[in-house]
C-alpha positions in Angstrom: -31.6 -46.6 -47.0 -32.3 -43.3 -48.5 -29.3 -41.0 -48.7 -29.4 -37.2 -47.8 -26.6 -34.9 -48.6 -26.5 -31.6 -46.5 -24.7 -28.6 -47.7 -23.4 -26.7 -44.6 -22.3 -27.9 -41.2 -23.8 -25.0 -39.1 -26.6 -25.5 -36.6 -29.3 -25.9 -39.1 -27.6 -28.5 -41.1 -26.3 -30.5 -38.1 -30.0 -30.3 -36.6 -31.2 -31.8 -39.7 -28.6 -34.5 -39.9 -29.1 -35.7 -36.2 -32.9 -36.0 -36.8 -32.6 -37.8 -40.1 -29.9 -40.2 -38.7 -32.2 -41.1 -35.9 -35.0 -41.7 -38.4 -33.0 -44.2 -40.3 -31.6 -42.2 -43.2 -28.0 -42.1 -44.3 -26.7 -38.6 -44.2 -23.5 -36.8 -44.9 -22.6 -33.2 -44.2 -20.3 -31.2 -46.3 -18.7 -28.2 -44.6 -16.4 -25.7 -46.1 -14.4 -25.0 -43.0 -12.3 -26.9 -40.7 -14.8 -27.0 -37.8 -18.6 -27.5 -37.8 -20.9 -24.8 -36.4 -21.0 -22.2 -38.8 -21.3 -18.9 -37.2 -21.7 -20.8 -33.9 -18.1 -20.8 -33.3 -15.0 -19.3 -31.7 -11.1 -19.4 -31.9 -8.0 -18.9 -29.9 -5.5 -15.9 -29.9 -2.6 -15.7 -27.5 -4.1 -18.2 -25.1 -7.4 -16.5 -24.9 -10.7 -17.9 -26.4 -12.7 -15.5 -28.6 -16.5 -16.5 -28.7 -18.3 -15.3 -31.8 -21.8 -16.2 -31.2 -23.8 -16.7 -28.0 -24.7 -13.8 -25.9 -27.7 -15.9 -24.7 -29.3 -19.0 -26.0 -33.1 -18.9 -26.3 -34.4 -22.2 -25.0 -32.4 -22.8 -22.0 -35.6 -22.9 -19.7 -36.9 -26.5 -19.4 -40.4 -27.3 -20.5 -40.4 -25.8 -24.0 -40.3 -27.6 -27.3 -37.2 -25.7 -28.3 -35.4 -26.8 -25.1 -36.3 -30.5 -25.8 -34.9 -29.9 -29.3 -31.7 -28.5 -28.0 -31.4 -31.6 -25.7 -32.3 -34.1 -28.5 -29.4 -32.7 -30.7 -26.9 -32.5 -27.8 -26.6 -28.7 -27.5 -28.0 -29.0 -24.0 -28.3 -31.9 -21.5 -28.1 -32.9 -17.8 -24.3 -32.8 -18.0 -24.2 -29.3 -19.6 -23.9 -26.5 -17.0 -25.8 -23.4 -17.7 -24.5 -19.8 -16.8 -27.3 -17.7 -15.6 -27.1 -14.1 -16.9 -27.6 -11.8 -13.9 -27.9 -8.8 -16.3 -29.1 -8.0 -19.9 -26.9 -5.0 -20.2 -26.0 -1.6 -18.6 -25.8 1.9 -20.2 -23.9 5.0 -18.9 -24.5 8.6 -19.8 -23.2 11.7 -17.9 -22.1 9.8 -14.9 -25.5 8.0 -14.5 -25.9 4.2 -15.1 -28.9 2.2 -15.9 -28.9 -1.6 -15.8 -31.4 -4.0 -17.3 -31.2 -6.8 -14.7 -32.4 -10.3 -15.0 -34.7 -9.3 -12.2 -37.0 -7.0 -13.9 -38.5 -5.7 -10.7 -34.9 -4.6 -9.8 -34.7 -2.8 -13.1 -38.1 -1.2 -12.6 -37.1 0.1 -9.3 -33.8 1.5 -10.7 -35.6 3.2 -13.6 -38.1 4.8 -11.3 -35.5 6.1 -9.0 -33.7 7.4 -12.1 -36.8 9.1 -13.8 -40.0 9.4 -11.6 -41.5 11.4 -14.5 -41.4 8.3 -16.8 -43.4 6.2 -14.2 -46.3 5.3 -16.6 -43.9 4.3 -19.5 -41.7 2.5 -17.2 -44.3 0.4 -15.6 -45.9 -0.3 -19.0 -42.7 -1.4 -20.3 -41.8 -3.9 -17.5 -45.5 -5.2 -17.7 -45.2 -6.0 -21.4 -41.6 -7.4 -20.9 -43.4 -10.0 -18.7 -45.9 -10.7 -21.4 -43.0 -11.2 -23.9 -41.5 -13.9 -21.8 -44.2 -16.2 -23.3 -42.6 -15.9 -26.8 -41.6 -19.2 -28.0 -40.1 -20.5 -31.4 -42.7 -22.8 -33.1 -40.8 -25.8 -34.0 -43.4 -28.6 -34.1 -43.8 -28.4 -38.0 -43.5 -25.9 -40.8 -45.9 -23.2 -40.9 -47.2 -24.2 -44.4 -47.9 -27.6 -43.1 -50.0 -26.4 -40.1 -53.7 -26.7 -40.0 -56.3 -24.6 -38.2 -56.1 -26.5 -35.1 -52.1 -26.1 -35.1 -52.5 -22.4 -35.5 -55.1 -22.1 -32.6 -52.9 -24.0 -30.3 -49.9 -21.7 -31.3 -52.0 -18.7 -30.8 -53.2 -19.8 -27.3 -49.5 -20.6 -26.2 -48.5 -17.0 -27.0 -51.8 -15.2 -26.1 -49.9 -12.6 -24.0 -47.3 -12.0 -27.0 -50.3 -10.9 -29.2 -50.7 -8.0 -26.6 -47.1 -7.1 -26.9 -47.3 -7.0 -30.8 -50.4 -4.8 -30.6 -48.7 -2.3 -28.3 -45.2 -2.3 -29.8 -45.3 -4.0 -33.1 -45.9 -0.9 -35.2 -43.1 1.3 -33.7 -39.5 1.0 -34.2 -36.7 1.1 -31.6 -36.1 4.9 -31.9 -39.8 5.4 -31.4 -39.9 3.2 -28.3 -37.0 5.2 -26.8 -38.7 8.6 -27.4 -41.7 7.5 -25.3 -39.3 8.2 -22.3 -38.3 11.7 -21.1 -35.0 10.7 -19.5 -32.1 10.9 -21.8 -30.4 7.8 -20.3 -33.4 5.5 -20.7 -33.7 6.8 -24.3 -29.9 6.1 -24.9 -30.0 2.7 -23.4 -32.9 1.5 -25.6 -31.3 3.1 -28.9 -27.8 1.9 -28.1 -28.6 -1.8 -27.6 -30.2 -2.5 -30.9 -29.5 -1.4 -34.4 -31.6 1.4 -36.0 -34.7 0.1 -37.7 -35.5 -2.9 -35.5 -39.1 -3.1 -34.3 -39.6 -2.1 -30.8 -41.1 -5.6 -29.8 -37.7 -7.1 -30.6 -36.3 -5.3 -27.5 -39.0 -6.6 -25.2 -38.6 -10.1 -26.6 -34.8 -10.1 -26.1 -35.0 -8.7 -22.6 -37.9 -10.9 -21.9 -36.0 -14.0 -22.8 -33.4 -13.2 -20.1 -35.9 -12.3 -17.4 -38.0 -15.2 -18.3 -34.9 -17.5 -17.5 -34.9 -18.7 -21.1 -32.0 -17.0 -22.3 -28.8 -18.3 -20.4 -25.4 -19.5 -21.7 -24.4 -23.2 -22.0 -21.0 -24.1 -20.6 -18.2 -23.6 -23.0 -20.0 -21.1 -25.1 -20.6 -21.2 -28.9 -18.0 -23.6 -30.3 -18.3 -26.1 -27.5 -22.1 -26.4 -28.3 -21.4 -26.9 -32.0 -19.0 -29.6 -31.1 -21.4 -31.3 -28.9 -24.0 -31.3 -31.7 -21.5 -32.7 -34.1 -20.5 -35.4 -31.6 -24.1 -36.4 -31.2 -24.5 -36.5 -35.1 -21.6 -38.9 -35.3 -22.9 -41.0 -32.4 -25.9 -41.6 -34.7 -23.6 -42.6 -37.6 -23.5 -39.3 -39.5 -20.5 -38.3 -41.3 -19.0 -34.8 -41.6 -16.7 -33.9 -44.3 -14.8 -30.7 -43.1 -12.7 -28.6 -45.4 -14.9 -29.5 -48.3 -16.7 -27.0 -50.5 -19.6 -27.8 -52.7 -19.6 -26.3 -56.1 -23.2 -27.0 -57.1 -26.2 -29.2 -56.8 -26.6 -31.6 -59.8 -30.1 -31.3 -61.3 -31.5 -33.5 -64.0 -35.1 -33.4 -65.2 -36.4 -31.4 -62.2 -34.7 -33.5 -59.7 -31.4 -33.3 -57.8 -29.1 -36.3 -58.4 -26.7 -35.2 -55.9 -23.8 -32.5 -55.7 -20.5 -31.6 -57.2 -17.7 -30.7 -55.1 -15.3 -27.9 -55.8 -12.6 -30.6 -56.6 -14.9 -32.1 -59.3 -16.1 -35.2 -57.3 -19.7 -36.1 -57.5 -21.7 -37.3 -54.7 -25.0 -39.0 -55.5 -28.0 -38.5 -53.1 -31.8 -39.1 -52.9 -32.3 -35.8 -51.2 -30.3 -32.7 -50.9 -30.6 -30.1 -48.0 -29.0 -26.7 -48.6 -28.3 -25.6 -45.0 -26.4 -22.4 -45.8 -26.8 -18.7 -46.5 -29.7 -18.4 -49.0 -28.2 -15.8 -51.0 -25.2 -18.0 -51.6 -27.4 -21.0 -52.3 -29.2 -19.3 -55.1 -26.1 -17.6 -56.6 -24.0 -20.6 -56.7 -25.5 -23.9 -55.8 -28.8 -23.6 -57.5 -30.0 -21.3 -60.4 -31.4 -18.0 -59.3 -34.7 -18.8 -60.9 -35.5 -21.4 -58.2 -35.5 -18.9 -55.5 -38.7 -18.7 -53.5 -40.8 -15.6 -54.0 -40.6 -14.5 -50.5 -36.8 -14.4 -50.6 -36.8 -12.6 -53.8 -39.1 -9.9 -52.2 -36.8 -9.4 -49.2 -33.5 -9.3 -51.3 -35.1 -6.9 -53.8 -36.3 -4.4 -51.2 -33.2 -3.5 -49.2 -35.0 -0.5 -47.4 -37.8 -2.5 -45.8 -35.6 -5.8 -45.2 -32.1 -4.5 -44.1 -29.5 -6.7 -42.6 -26.9 -5.7 -40.0 -23.3 -6.9 -39.1 -20.6 -5.8 -36.7 -17.0 -4.6 -36.5 -15.7 -6.4 -33.5 -12.6 -6.2 -31.3 -11.2 -8.6 -28.6 -9.1 -7.4 -25.8 -6.9 -9.4 -23.4 -6.9 -8.0 -19.9 -4.2 -8.6 -17.2 -6.4 -9.0 -14.2 -10.0 -9.9 -13.4 -12.3 -6.9 -12.7 -15.9 -7.5 -11.4 -16.8 -3.9 -12.3 -16.5 -5.1 -16.1 -18.8 -8.1 -15.7 -21.7 -8.1 -18.3 -22.3 -5.9 -21.2 -21.5 -2.2 -20.7 -22.4 0.6 -23.1 -20.9 4.0 -22.6 -20.3 7.3 -24.4 -17.0 7.9 -26.1 -15.1 10.4 -28.3 -16.2 10.2 -31.9 -14.7 7.4 -33.8 -15.3 6.6 -37.6 -16.2 2.9 -38.4 -17.1 1.8 -41.8 -19.3 4.6 -43.3 -20.6 6.0 -40.1 -19.4 8.1 -37.0 -20.3 6.7 -33.6 -20.2 8.4 -30.2 -20.8 5.4 -28.0 -19.3 1.9 -27.6 -19.6 -1.3 -25.5 -17.5 -3.8 -23.8 -18.8 -7.3 -23.0 -16.9 -9.5 -20.4 -16.6 -13.2 -20.7 -15.5 -13.8 -17.1 -18.4 -16.2 -16.5 -16.2 -18.8 -18.4 -12.8 -19.0 -16.6 -11.5 -21.2 -19.4 -11.7 -18.3 -21.9 -8.7 -16.7 -20.4 -5.5 -17.7 -18.6 -5.9 -17.6 -14.7 -6.0 -14.2 -13.4 -6.8 -12.6 -16.7 -9.9 -11.9 -18.5 -11.1 -11.3 -22.2 -13.3 -8.4 -23.3 -15.0 -7.8 -26.6 -16.6 -4.6 -28.5 -19.1 -5.0 -31.2 -19.8 -1.8 -33.3 -23.0 -2.5 -35.3 -22.7 -2.2 -39.0 -25.1 -1.4 -41.6 -25.3 -2.3 -45.3 -23.6 1.0 -46.2 -20.8 0.0 -43.8 -20.5 -3.3 -45.4 -20.0 -1.7 -48.8 -17.3 0.3 -47.4 -15.4 -2.7 -46.0 -16.1 -4.6 -49.2 -14.4 -1.7 -51.3 -11.3 -1.7 -49.2 -11.0 -5.5 -48.8 -9.8 -5.6 -52.4 -6.4 -4.2 -51.0 -5.5 -6.5 -48.0 -2.8 -4.0 -46.7 -5.2 -1.2 -46.6 -7.9 -3.5 -45.1 -5.6 -4.7 -42.3 -4.2 -1.1 -41.7 -7.7 0.3 -41.2 -8.8 -2.6 -38.9 -5.8 -2.0 -36.6 -6.3 1.8 -36.8 -9.9 1.5 -35.4 -9.0 -1.0 -32.9 -6.2 1.3 -31.5 -8.8 4.1 -31.4 -11.3 2.0 -29.7 -8.6 0.7 -27.1 -7.9 4.3 -26.1 -11.6 4.9 -25.5 -11.9 1.9 -23.3 -9.0 3.0 -21.2 -10.3 6.5 -20.9 -13.7 5.0 -19.6 -11.8 2.5 -17.3 -8.6 4.2 -16.3 -7.6 1.2 -14.1 -7.0 -0.7 -17.3 -4.1 1.4 -18.2 -1.2 -0.9 -19.1 -3.2 -3.9 -18.5 -5.2 -4.3 -21.8 -4.3 -4.9 -25.5 -6.0 -6.0 -28.7 -5.7 -9.5 -29.6 -8.0 -9.8 -32.6 -10.1 -7.6 -34.9 -12.8 -8.7 -37.4 -15.2 -7.0 -39.7 -18.4 -7.8 -41.8 -16.0 -9.2 -44.4 -15.0 -11.8 -42.0 -18.5 -13.3 -41.9 -18.6 -13.2 -45.7 -15.4 -14.9 -46.1 -16.0 -17.6 -43.4 -19.7 -18.3 -43.9 -20.6 -16.9 -47.4 -22.8 -14.5 -45.4 -24.9 -12.1 -47.3 -23.4 -8.6 -46.8 -21.7 -9.9 -43.7 -24.9 -10.4 -41.8 -24.9 -12.8 -38.8 -28.6 -12.8 -38.5 -31.5 -12.7 -41.0 -33.4 -9.8 -42.4 -34.4 -7.1 -40.0 -38.2 -6.8 -40.3 -38.8 -3.0 -40.2 -42.2 -1.6 -39.2 -42.8 -0.6 -43.0 -42.5 -4.3 -43.9 -44.5 -7.3 -43.4 -42.8 -10.3 -41.9 -42.2 -13.0 -44.3 -41.5 -16.7 -43.4 -40.2 -18.7 -46.4 -41.2 -22.4 -46.8 -38.1 -24.7 -46.9 -39.0 -26.2 -50.2 -37.7 -25.5 -53.8 -40.4 -25.3 -56.4 -39.4 -27.1 -59.4 -37.0 -29.3 -57.7 -38.8 -32.1 -56.0 -36.0 -33.4 -53.6 -34.1 -30.3 -52.6 -34.9 -28.5 -49.3 -33.8 -25.3 -47.5 -32.7 -25.3 -43.9 -31.4 -21.7 -43.1 -32.0 -19.0 -40.5 -32.7 -16.7 -43.5 -36.2 -18.4 -43.9 -37.6 -16.8 -40.9 -36.9 -13.5 -39.1 -35.1 -12.6 -37.1 -32.8 -15.6 -37.7 -30.3 -16.7 -35.1 -29.6 -20.1 -33.6 -33.3 -21.0 -32.4 -34.4 -20.2 -36.2 -31.5 -22.2 -37.6 -32.5 -25.3 -35.4 -36.0 -24.9 -36.3 -35.4 -24.9 -40.1 -33.1 -27.9 -39.7 -35.9 -29.7 -38.1 -38.5 -28.6 -40.6 -36.2 -29.8 -43.5 -35.9 -33.2 -41.8 -39.6 -33.3 -41.1 -40.4 -32.9 -44.8 -38.0 -35.6 -45.7 -39.2 -38.0 -43.1 -42.9 -37.4 -44.3 -41.8 -38.9 -47.6 -40.3 -42.1 -46.2 
């Protein structure tokens, strides 16, 4: 029986592990943290549960290959309840509110009532959102292994998506917003996604929700990760938690196994690096082995930026329906990282009663952070006292702004946790604190990196960083592709 060692117990690593165990391989996962899941995780504070990852899970609609993969690895299943998102988000400006509903016709009506002068662009946007609902994550086999017929089938399955790309693929999120005359519509679009994102990403994200393909599995992020880990163990897989890997052992252009941080050597027939690719080629493997596509994206920081977040969790004494969903609003200026922001958001997790004690609720705020912001946090992180003081200071300012927007929360809300881009670097070795892959800007060509390491015959990559925009579906796909490559050699 061939042995496969998997470095990283996130979604990619566990997906590869489940599929390889099913195929008759002996696998072991080595995870640096106490729990599997990587960034798909959460934690408790003061009796509340803070969910770090899932705002919606692409692939919750049955019938797609991605949905079947989620079921196969245990993320979804007949016994897993699904919370259906009724709204994408809402944005408020100067007393007016615009909500992007699951029901896109309701959104269209609300937008037209708000801004009749934008009728042409509104109708076009909703029309193309409908087309974007056809977007799927190709997971049958790696792109570099696809033949002409495979590509033709993929193209036919996303015929409508090609029209979306033609119309919105060459403009960014700011240019999309400027197609509208009404300031609230502009603000809503700009505020939801970090600057630099291509416009089609907004339509795809919204289309995932309107197409009933972006809902939330019961228990949220950590519960999903633990279900996958349990499925992996049921097939005989072994997860070593709290176990860091020092390096991949290479001899004559072939990996012999890995060395742990404690010096132990683990032999293997194959090695899968299922972690941050920057970390992979800075520590686990010599940088000379980095694929050319990755080198290009890491080298061009302007065309392939990454984003992160400065986040705050609040405990609320009471349950308030008017806070349901994700709500964006203007606020007094606040300095966060290297930038000054004038708006913020609160997201409610009231759809998951177990996330808060009975009669209470939890809210979270996420301020988008750029690479310049990351450098700010990296600099002050060298002095932990200064770092913690700055986090607390910002959280207190943000709390005041939440209460100003929602006066009924006065005396009923307090901060229970704060985390910065440095948290993702510390916990997941994330490149510049990013929790997704590279942002493909309109000036850059999208690059999909094959999960092979040229020069080392038996090492494979399984990471969200191999294909934009990253995230959980990409991680699962890359895990499947790594398993597919190994199974082809059996």
